[in-house]
N, C-alpha and C positions, 0 to 999 in steps of 0.2 A: 351730307357733309359731316355735321356729328355723329350718327352714325356708323361711318365708316372710322371715325378716331374712337369712338368706343368699342368697334370689335377688336382693334387694333393693340387697343390697351390690356383689353378682356385677354386677346391670344398672346402676348406678350409676357403678362400674367401667369396665364397657364402655363406656357413655356419653360418660366422663369421657377415655376413651383416642381414642375414634372422633371426639371432639371436637377434643382435641389434635391428631390428625393433618389431619382436614380443617384446620385453621387452618394447620399447615405447606405443606399441597399448596396453600392459597391464595395464603400469602404467597410462596412461592417463583415461581408463574405469576406474580403481581404484579411481583415483581421482575424476573423476565427480561422483562415486556413494558412495563420504565420503559424513558425515555429515556435514559437512560446507555448499558444494555447494546444497546439497540438501536442508538445512536449507534457504538457500539464497533464490531459487526459490521459496520455501514456502512462505518465507516473502515476496516477491514480489508480488506474487498473493494476499496473505492478505492484504497488503499494499497498494494495487489497490484499494480493495474494501473500504479499511477505508478512503480512499482519498474521492473516490465517495460517502462516508456515511456521511465524513463531509463536502461534497459541498452541499449534500442535507441538510442539517442541519443548514449551514448558511445561504441558501437561505429560507428555512420555516421561519428562524429567523426574517430574514429581510423583508419578508413579514408579519409575523404576526405583528413587529414593526411599519411598514407602516401603516397597517390595525388600531393599536392602539391611534398612532399620529392620523391619520385622524379623527378618532373618538373623539379626546379629540379637535381638532382643531373645529369639530363639536358643540361641547359643549356639548355631551354626558356624564354623569356622571358613566353609569352603566359600570361594566367590560365587558371585550369583551369577556371574555373565560367565557363558563359556571361555574357556581361552585366559580367561584375565588372572594375571597372578596373584595370588593366595596374600592375605592380608598376616600380617606378621604378629599381628595382635590377638593373641586368645580371646576365648570367650571371656575368662576372667578379666581382662585389662591389662595383661601382663606380657612383656615380650618373652619370645621363647629362648630358652639357653643355648649358646653356642659353643657346646662339648664336643 
């Protein structure tokens, strides 16, 4: 009789432990598939691309500014960008006369 009680108790304990393990696994899976973690993962991917684009824009802006400053120091009055309006300030720093 004691053998049966022992096996029944061991079976109940194993069932309880297995049920708790399964519950934790299901909860972990549902939390990983919830909108918040998925949104965080998507934001991290897009955020990385936006950071790359921002760095590239800063590099291009700095390069253009350096090129424009070099043209000003050489005394060129024409705009560096084709189609852009001409700067009214002459190479010597004075405004042109309107006569």
